[in-house]
N, C-alpha and C positions, 0 to 999 in steps of 0.2 A: 857770447857763446855760453850755453848752459854747462855747468860742471858735470863731469862724468861720475856717476855714482851707481853702486850696485847694492841692493838691499838683500840681506841674508837673514833667513828666519830660523829660529831655534825653538824647540818645544818649550824650553824653560825661560824664554825671553819674556820680560814683563809686557803684558798685553795692554793695548789701548782699548778704548770703548768700542772701536770698530772691529777689534780682533785682528787687525792687519798691521802689526808692529814687527819691527825687525831692526837689525843692526845695519846702518847705512855706511857703506865703505866707499870713500872718495878715491878717485884716480886723478892725479895732477896732470897739468898740461904736458903734452909730449908723450903721454902714455896711451895714445889712441889705439895702437896695435895691441897692447896688453889688454886694454879694456874690451876691444872687439873679441878677443880670444875667450873672455870669460862672461861677457854680457848675457849670453843666452843660457848659461848654465843654471840649473835649478839650485835652490838652497840645499837640497839633499845631496846633489853632486858636489857642491862646494864643501859641505861638511865632511863628506867622505874623502875628498882630495886633501883637505887640511888635517883631518883626523880629529876634528872637534865636533862631537855630537851635542855637547853641553855648553851653553853660553857661560854658565858659572865657571867651568874649568877654563874656558878661553879667557875670561876676565882675570882669573888668578894668574895665569901664565903671562898675560900682557902686563900686569902690574909688576911681576917679577922681572920682566924685561925692561921695565921703566919706560913704557910707551903706551899710547892709547890702544884700546881694544880694536878699533877699526883699522888702524895702521898695522897692528900686529897681524890681524887676519889677512890684510892685503898682501903683506910680504910672504906669509905662509902660502897663500894662494898662488902667487906668481912663481915662487920656488917649486911648487907642486906641479904646475902645468908645464914648467921648463920651456918657456916661450923661446923659440929659436929665430923667429922672423915675424915681421908684421905683415898681415895680408887682410884683405877685405873678405870676411866670411860670406858676404852676400854674392860674391862672384860665382856664377853658375858653373864656371869651369873648374873651380876648386874640386878636385876629385872626390873628397869625402862628402861633399855636399850633395852629390848625386846618389848617395847610398843612405841606408838607415843610420849608419854610424855617423854621418855628417851632422845629424841632429841630436846625437847622444848627449844626454845630460840636460837637455832643454825641458822646461816644465811640460808635463803631459806626454812628451815624446817617448818616454821610457815606460809608459804604462803597459805596453805590450810589445814584445820583441819581434816586430814585423820586419824580417830581414830584407824583404823586397821593397821597403819604403825608401823615401828620401827626406831631406831636411826641410824645415820651414823656410830657411834662407834660400834654398834652391827654388822654391815656389815664388818667393818674393822677387828674386832676381828675374825670373821669367815674366812675371806680371809687369814689373817696372820697365823691362826692355821691349816687350812685344804687345802688351795689352794694358797700358797705363790707364786707359779710360774705361776699362771693362766694368760693367755694372752687374753682370750675371756670369758666373763661372761654374763650369761643370767638370767633375771628375768621374768618368764612367767606371773606373776600376779604383775605388777610393782607398782600399786597404785599411790602414789604421787612421785615415782621416786627415792627413797632413794638408792636402790641397784645400779641402773644405774648411778646415779650421783657419788656415792662413788667410784665405779669402774673406771669411767672415770677420776676422779681426781687423781687416782693412775696410770694413763697412760694405763689402761686396756681397750680393745675394749668392749663396753657395748651394749647389745642387750636386747630388752624387747618386751613383748606383753601386751596389756591392753584393755579390752573390753569397759570400761566406757569413753565416750568422754570427760567428765569433767577432769578425771585424765590425759588423753592424752594431753589435753590443758595445764594443770599445768606442766607436765613433759617437754613439748616443751618450755614453757615459762622459766622454770628454766635453761634449757640448753642455751636458747637465752641469758639469763643474764650472765651465766658463760663464754660465748664466746665473749661477747662485750668487746672492748678495754676500759680501765679504763676511758679515757676521755669521751667516749660516755656514759658510765654508769653515770658519774658525771653530764653530761648534762640532761639525762633522770631523774636522781634523783632530780635535781633542778626543772624540769618541774612537777614532781609528788608532790614535796613539795609545789609548787605554786598552783597546783590544789587543794591540801588540804586546802589552805588558801582561795581559791576563789570558791570552789565547790557550796556553797549555792547560790551565785550570778549566777553562770553558770546554775544551775538547774532552777532558775526563768526565765531565758531567753531561755530555751530549751522547745521544744514541747514534749508531750508524744508520745511514739512509738505505734501507733494504731495496727500495725501488731503484736507486742508482746502482747498487751492487748487481741486481738482476740485469739492468741495462748493460753493464760492463760485460758480463758473461755472454749476453746475446750478441753484442757488437764485436767483442774481441776474443771470445772463446776462452781458451786456457792461457792466453798470454798474461804475463806478469810484468806490468809496467812500473810497479812500485814494490818495495819490500813490504812485508806483511803489516808492520806497524804504520808505515806511511799510508798504505792503502786504507787501513782502518781510519786514519786521521782525515783522509780526503773525504770519506763517507760522512764523517762527523762534521767536517767543514760545511758540507752541503746542508746538513741539518741546522747548523748555526745560521747560515745564510737565509734559509727559509724562515727561521724564527725572527730574524732581524727584519725581513720583508714585511712581516705582520706588524711589528712594533715601529719601525722607522725605515720606510722604503728607500729614502735617499741614502742613508747610511748603508743599507744592504747592497745597493748598487755598487758603491765604491769598495765595499768589502769583497764582493765577487770579483771586481777588477784585480784586486790584490791577490786573490787566490788564483785566478787565471794566469797571472804573471808568474806565479810560483810553481805551477804544476810540473812543467818539464824540468825545471831546475831541481826540483825535489824528487825526481823520478829516477829510474834506471836508464832513461833515454837522454839523448842529446841532439840538438839541432846543429847539423853541419851541412847546410843546404837542405838536405832532407832530414827527416826525423829518423833516428836509428838508435839501437842499443849502444850504450857506452862499452868500450873495450875494458878489459881487466885493468889495464894501466890507467885509463881515464877514471874508472871507479875508485881506484886506490888514491889517485891524485885529487879527485873531487867527489868524495862520497855524497850521496843524496842526503840533504838535511832539510826536509820539507818544512818543519816548524821554523827553522831559522830563516828560510826563504820567505815564508808567509809574513813573519814579523818585519823583515826588511821591506817587503812590498807594502805593507800597511803604513810604515813610516814614510816611504817614498810618496805614496798617494796623499797622505796627510800633509806632507811638506809642499807638494805641488799645488794643493788647494790654496795654500798661502801665496805661492809664487805666480800662478797663472793669472793673466789679465782678465778683466771683466768684459763680457761681450753680450750685447742685447740680442744679436742675431742668432738664429739657429740655422742649421743646414737642412735642406729638404731631401729626404730619401725619395728619389724619383721612382725607382723600381729596383728589383734585385738584378735583373738581367740586362746587360748593356745592349743586347740585341733588340730590346723593346723600348728604347729611350723615346723614339719618335711618337710612340703611342701615348706617352704620359706627360711630355713637356709641352705646355700650352703656348709658351712664348719663347722665341729664339734666345739662345745664350750668346754672349759676346766672345767667350773663349772656352777652350777645353784644355786642361792641363792634367796629364795622366801618364801612368806607366802601365801598359797592358801586361798581362802575364807573359813572362819570357818563355820562349820555346826552348826550355833547357832540361826537360825531363822531370822537373820538380812537381811533386804531387802536393798541390797547395792544401787540399782537404786532409790528406793523410798527415800533413805537418801540423794540423790543428785538431786532430781527432780526439786527443785527451780533453782539450778545452770544449769541443763540441759535446762530448759526453757529459762533462760537468754541467754544462748549460742545459742539459736534457734535450739537446738537438740531435743526439745520436743514440739509438737504442737497438740497433740491429746491424748486421753486416750489409743488408740491402740498403740501409740508410746512407752509408758512406758512398755506395755506388750511385745512389740517386743524387747525392750532392755533387759528385764528380760529373755526372751526366748533365747537370744543370749549368756547369761552368764551361768556359772555353777550353777546348782540348789543348793541353800544353805539356803533358807528360805521357810516357808510354802506357802507364796504367789507366789513363783516361780514355784510351782508344777502344772503341767498340765498333762492331760491324754496322750498327745503326748510324753512328756518327760518321763513319767513313763513307757509307753509302749515301748519307743525307747531306754531305758537304755541298756548300754552294759552289757556283761556277767560279773558278779562280783563274779563268783564261786571261784576265787583264794583265797578268804578270808574266812576261816572257822569262824573267829570271827564275821564277818558281817552276815553270815548265822545264827549264834546264836542270834545276836541282832535282826534281822528281825523276827525270831521266837518268841522272847520275846515280841514283840509288839502285837502279836496275842491276841486280847481280853483285852489288857492292855495299851490302848492309848486313850487320851482324844480328839484327832483330827485324823480322818482317813487319813489325808494328810501326817502325820508325817512319817509313814513307807515308803510312796511313796517318800517323800523328801529324806530320808536316802538312799533308793535304787538308786534314780536318782543321788544323789550327788556322791556316790562312783562309780556308773556306768560311769558317765561323767568324774570323776577324773581318772578312769582307762585309758580312752582314752588319757588324758593329760600325764599320767605317761609313757605310751608307746611312746609318743612323746619325753619325757625326754630321754628315752633310745636311740631313733633314733638320737637325736641331740648332745648327749654327746660323747666325745671321750672315748675309752677304758680307764678305771681307772679314768674317770672324776668323780667329786664330785657333789652331789646334797644335799644342805642344806635346810631343810624344817622346818619352824616355824609353829606349829599348836597346837591348844587346843582341848580338848575333850568336850563332850556335855552330857546333861541329859534331857530326856523328860519323865515327870512323874516319875515312878520308874525304867525306863529303862536307863541304862548308855550306852552311845555310845563312846567307846574308839577310838576316831577318829585317833589318832596317831598310835595306834596299828594296826588298820585295814589298814591304809595307808602303814604301814611298810610291811604288808603281801602282799599288792598289788605291792609294789616296788620290793619285792623279786620275785614275779611272773613275773615281767617285766625285770628281769636280773640284779638286784642290790643286794648288800650285805650291811647290816647296820654296820657302823664302830663306831658310837658313838650316845649316847642319853643323853641329858642334860635337867633336869627339870629347866625351867627358872623362873617360879613362880607358886604359888598355887592360885587357884580361888575358888569360891563357887557358887553353883547353887542357884536358888531362894528357893528351899526346904532345903538348908543347906548341900547338898552333896558336898564333897571336889572334886574339879576339878583341872586340871593342864594345863600348857602350856609348851610344850617341843620343843627343837631343836633337830632334828634327822639328822644325817649325813650318807649318802649312797654313795657307790662307785659302778660305773658300772663295771661289770665283764669284765675282759680283753678279754676273749676268745669269747665273744658274739659279732658278727659283728653288725654294724648299719643296721637296717632292710631295710630302704628305703629312697630314695630321690625322692619325687614325683614331676615330671615336666611334662609339656605337650610336647609331641613329636610325630612325625609321623614315625613309623617304619614299615609301611605297605609293604615296599620293602624287608623286612627281608626274608631270605630263609624259615624260619619257617612259614611264612604266604603265601606261594605259593598257598595253597589250598584256602585261604581266597581271594586272588586276583582273582582266577578263579571263585569263588562263586559270587563275586560282578560284575564281567564282563559278566558272562554267564547267570545268573539268570535261571538256568535250571528248577527250581521248577515252573516256569511260562510256561513251554513248554511241548507239547505233553501230554503223559499220566500223567506226574507229576503235571500237572495243575489241574487235577481232585481232588475233595475233598476225593474221595474214594481210591486214590492211596495208595499202601503200604500193609503191613502185615494185614491179616484179623482181627488180634486181636486189631488193632486200633479201630475197630467197636464193641468192646466188649460191650460198652454202649454209646449211643448218649449223648452228653453233650454240653450245650450252652457255647460258648467261646473256644472250643477246637482248638488248633493250627493245621493247616494242616500238616499231616505227612510228606509231601514232603519238607516243609520248615525245619522241625526238622531234617530230614535226611540230607539235604544239609548243615545245620549249623554244625552238629556234624562232618560231613565229611570234612568241610572246615578247622576245627581247629585241629582235632586229627586224626592221621593216623589210619586206620582200623586195628583191631586185636592187638593193643598194650596194651590192658588191662588197659586203663586209668580209673581214677575215675572222674566221671562227675556228678555234682549236678545241679538240677533245684529247686531253692528255692520257686518258684511259679508254681509247676508242674501240677496243675489241675489233669486231668485224666492220666498223665504220658507219654504224647506223646514224649517229648524229652528224658527222661531217658530210655524209651522203645527202641527208635531208637538207643541210645547209646549202649544198650545191644545187639541189633541186629548186631552191628558192632564190637562186641567182647570186650566191655568195661563194667565197673561196673556203673550202673545207680543208683543215689541216688535222693530222691525226698522229698520235704516238701509241705504240703498244709494244710490249716486251715479248709477246708470243709470235714466233715466226709464221705460224699458220694464220693467226688472226690478222696480222698486218698485211699478209699477201691478199687475203680476201678483201680487206679494206682498200688496198691499193687498186684492186680490180674495179672497185666501185667509184673511186674519186679521181684517179689519175687518167690521163689521156689514153685512149684505145685506138690503135691503128689496125683496121680489119685485115689489111694485107700481111701485117706482121703476125697476127693471130693465125692466119692460114699457114704461114711459113713455119711457125712453131708446131702446129699440128702435123705438118708433113714430116718435119724432122723427128718428131716424137714417134710417128708411125714407123719410120725406118728403124729406130732403136728397138721398138717393141717386136719388130719382125725377127730379131735375133735373140729374143728372150727364150731361155731354155730352162725348164723346170729342174733339170739335173744340176744346174749351176747354182741353185738357191741353197744357201747354208741355213737350213731350218733350225739347227741347234742354236746358231747365233740369233736368228730372228725370234726364237721362242724365249729369249731372255726378256723380250718386251711382252709382258703378260700382266694384265690387270683383271679383266673379267674372263680371261682365258688366253692361252698362247696365241700369238699373232697368226701363226700358220693355220690354226683351226678355223679361221674365218673364211678361207678361200679354197677354191679348187686349185690344185697345184699349178696348172697352166695359167690361171688368172693371177695367182700369186707371183709367178715368174714375171709376168708383164708389169705388175705393180712395182716389183723390185727394180725392174729395168727403168720404169718411169721415174722412180725415186732417184736413181742414178742420173738420169737425164737432167732432172731439175737441179741436181747439184752442179752440173756443168752450165746449165742455162737458168741461173737463179731468177726468181720472179721479182726482179728489181724495177720493173716498169709495168705500166698498166696492161699492156698487151700480153706479156708472158704471165703476169699475175692472174689474168682472166682464165687462161687455160689451167693454170695451177689450182686456182680456187674451184673451178669446175671439177677437177680431179678429186679434190678433197671432198666435195659434196657427194660424189657417187661412190666414194671409197667404201662406205658401209651404210646399211639401212634396211628398211622393210618394204621398199618400193621396187618395181621391176627394173628401174635404172641402176640399182645398187650392184656393186661388184661382189659384195660379200654374201655369205649365207644370211638368212633372216636375222636381223638385229635391229636395235633401236637407231633411228636416223640421227639423233642428236648425241647420245652417249652410246658407244658400242658395247652393249651388254653381251654376255656370252651368247654365241650364235646357236641357232636351231635349224632343223631341216637338212636336206641333202646337199652335198657338194655338187655344184653345177658350174661348168665352164662358162664364163661370161667375158667375152673379149672386151678389152678396155676401150679401144678406139671407137667402136660403134657407139657405145654409151656416152663417151666423152664428147664426140662431135655433136651429138644430139643436144647435150647440155650447153655446149659453147654456142651453137647456132641459136638456140632459144634465148640465151643471154644477150647475144649481139643484136637481136631484134629489139630488146628492151633498150639497149644502149643507144640505138639509132634514134629513139624518140626523146632522148634526154637533151638538156641544155648543155652549155659549155662545161668542160672538165678542166678546171684550173687548180684542182687540189693537189695535195701531196701527203703521202703517208710515210712516217719515219719509223724504222725499227729502233725504238728508243725507250729506255727506262725513264719514266717521267720524273723520278727522284734524282736523276743524274743531270749534269749540265745540259741545257737545251741547245739545239743548233742555233747559230747566230741569226739565221734568216727567219726564224720564228719570232717575229716582232711586229709591233704596230697592230696588235690584236684588238678587234672591236669587242669580242666576247670569248670567254672560255665556257663551254658547256660540256659537262661530263657526268658519267655515272660510274664511279669506281666500284670495285668489288664490295659487295655487302659483307659486313662482319660475319664471320663464321659461315660463309657461303660455301656452295659447292666448290671444290678445288678445280680450278680451270685446267691445270695440268693433268689431272686424273680424268675429268669428264671428257677432255679432248685428246686423250692419249694417242689414239691411232693417227689422228691428223698431225700431231706433233712429231710422231715417228716419221711420217711421210715427209714432213718439213725438215728432217735431218737429225732429230734427237736420237741418241743411242741409249742403251740401258743405263749407263752411268749418269747421263744427263737428267734422267727422271729423279735421281737422288740429289743432284747438286743444284740444278738450275731453279727448281721451285722455291728455294730459299730466297731468291731474288724477287719473286713475285710479291706484289703489294698485299694480295689476299693472305699470304703467309706472314709477312713482316708486320702488318697492322695488328696481328694478334698479340704482339709483344708491346707495341706502343704506337699511338697515332702520330707521334712525332715524325714518323716516316713521311708524312705529308708536308712537313715544314718547308723542305726545299721546293716543293711544288708551289706552295703559296708565295714563297719569297720570289721565285722566278716569274710567277704570274704577275706579281706586282710590278716587276721590271718590264715585262713584255706587253702588258695591256696598255692601251691608250688611257690617258686620264679620263675617268668616268666610265671606263670599260667594265663590263659585268663578268662575274664568275659565278656560274650557276651549277650547283651540285645536286644530282638526283641520288638519293640514298635510301637504304632500307632500315627501318627501325624494328627491333625485335625485343623479345623478353630479355635477351642477353646484352643488348647494347643499344644505346641512343647515339647513333653515329653523328647526327647533326650537332649535338651538344659537344661531342668530343672534337670534331673537326673545326667547329666555330672557335673553340678555345685556341687551337693551334693557329688558325688563320688570323686571329685578332691582331697579331703584331704587324700584319702586312696589308690587310684589306678591311674595308669598312662594311659593317653589317647593314643590310638593307631589309631583308625579310626572311622569315622562316615559316612554312606551314606544312601540315601533315595531312596526308590523304589515306584513308583506310582502303586497303586492298583485300580485306578478308573475304569479300564477296566475289572477287575476281577469280578467274581460272588461274591455276598456278603455273601453267606453261610459260616459260620465258623469264620467270623470276629467278634471281640468283640464289635465293634460299627458299625452297618450297615449303620447308617445315616450320620455320620460326618467324619469318617476316610477316608482320601484320599491317604495317603502314609504310607508305612511301613518304619520304621527307624531301622537301625542296628548300635548300639553303641558298639564298641569293646574297652575294657579296659584290663589292664594287671597289675599284681603285679610285681613291679620292682625286 
């Protein structure tokens, strides 16, 4: 059995040729427990515990005690740690080992106070018990790098992702230290010790960094995080770091580590879960001493360079965002060991805002918001409407559904349920990536704690377990690591859960950019892009195609010839494919799909558009149509102009007050018809047909129109005399004409959903062969404005025109194209392997939509092709943006 020894390094200890010399302290047999307690402590920690920074002074005191220097130091050390019992620190159940404090004092571990971290022994214990043969280990939320470093030191290939630039810098610096030869470490350690001695003089001779000062004011305004002298010194430390980077890049890196470690300690702030200002009592008890902290940190880093073991391996940064892991990992990993962000309200980026600023990663208020938006939502201040609306489908967790219901009327901040929903929605995207990158039977070890908001308990670990199960994992172990307590006294816990990926489930995808346009399956696509038949002959006309395309005029409707050619290009006619348009409008694409023998499915958020779409693709029963017409006629017989509240109606006004468009008797019948359809909602094809016909005749410049003379697509201010136009006469004519067209169609097996495509999709929209769509063009005509009269008839009131448009994609995409992320993510889930996602877009001087959307889609779908078609020579009618769109873009993606 090898003797137990601990080597302790002192700055003034005589150096060997390698530079790695120190005092070796032996532990006799029977002292295993004592040795285990101190074995992982760094020399810096041991020197602090024993009170001996100088080897010379230690040697003098040992001689006075008439004992050897090593024995004297060992007794001092054991007395200092006050060992009360022996235990194996590698036990993952040891409570402290599951927190950052568990590794406190270990080499490299104290370089940055990452409170959310855990100890190296915690990671070692997990690997030993659950993944002893692992050759490739991943930490998707790597924090300060404990999993990656521990794995690499075991000779395991380590991979990680981490969204915080401060953490990425610390991880990179730790691996730089581990890979340095000992002689080079000794040189840098001497330089750091020298800097600790001379830093005050160096600051006096250095200038303040004006760029960093400006960035501080831009990011933090008038906030004062340091006293005046300390703030000046921080700006000078930045200047010193930049000068060192020119002269000695390795030294500069470790110098910056020491500064980052010292910034909060030397400020007016304190980390207590969240970063906050110190109270008056705290300031009195612990006044900020920036230079003292920097000197101590320089000595710590220097000491750890001696202590840290050597490691040839480096860890690979896979990506910043754990939601994009599958896109970047080429070979499956054997295990995942990680601790995701806790759902505890902690603002992880605000906690590191000073360090981000010093690293020049934060120079504006918007910069902090952008960093938070890039991370998993875990705090109240992370919540945005975009994130909440773009959350993934979290239906796989019944527990989460109950938790969200419990928040109803029982929450002190309305952002809390949005935070909870966003957190698990985003985590579901991460967990699906876990499944994609793990080999069959691979292990995922997840350290996580639960939360409580008011009286609502959020069993985070249980919900995550349900989501993991839905993603193809089975739980094999659950260990309670420690018990915690919420502010109101509720008992909370921290658990380690171990999951195994089911062997029979294949890895879903490997997302790479490739061009497979020459595939035989894309023969029709090649013909489409080379021939552009929709621009030639009769197909160039906006009126080309089945008469039912003209069931109701509509601003922004895709030309039927384009829809016809797109369906034909991707899916062979008559094969009974399932084709979805998530931004279907009035159903041009799904209707063309059905005309070619497929099942057309459609989403739209407009109640007017989806009714028109439903009339085109859902089954029509002529007898029911007749029944609806009869019942409507009875309702209109009782319409009375004196019952119409014109003052209320005229709150609906865009190009003119609503009542100005109609003769009073006609208006009374229209109002009665609107009330009728509130009771007989157009939720089936037959009712929707009558409703759509009513929308068509509502306004226009043709004899069938009920209004005074106005535009048939957008109801501009009316002209001409008021003339009574009975509703039923014109409506029957339109319906009968439409029924003649329907009689000549093929089967109607489609379905239209009144559905926001960015929200969770209905479960029966699955096994899709293709998704073909044309979302609103950027900066296009506002659909809610152009179609205002039809939206009013479909049920909107004056207040709706102010509130509901904010949910429309044409408005939301002006802020960010991330609004489409949930669409692409769910498309990847619902498409069959190899299924196509084709997007028809508009390119203008203001925006290259294809480039923007391809970037968002890249995490989920494979690029196949992109080409651009000039439309400057075409007539403008039917385009979503008549003033700025110069080209149509066709972006073709595919589920691998």
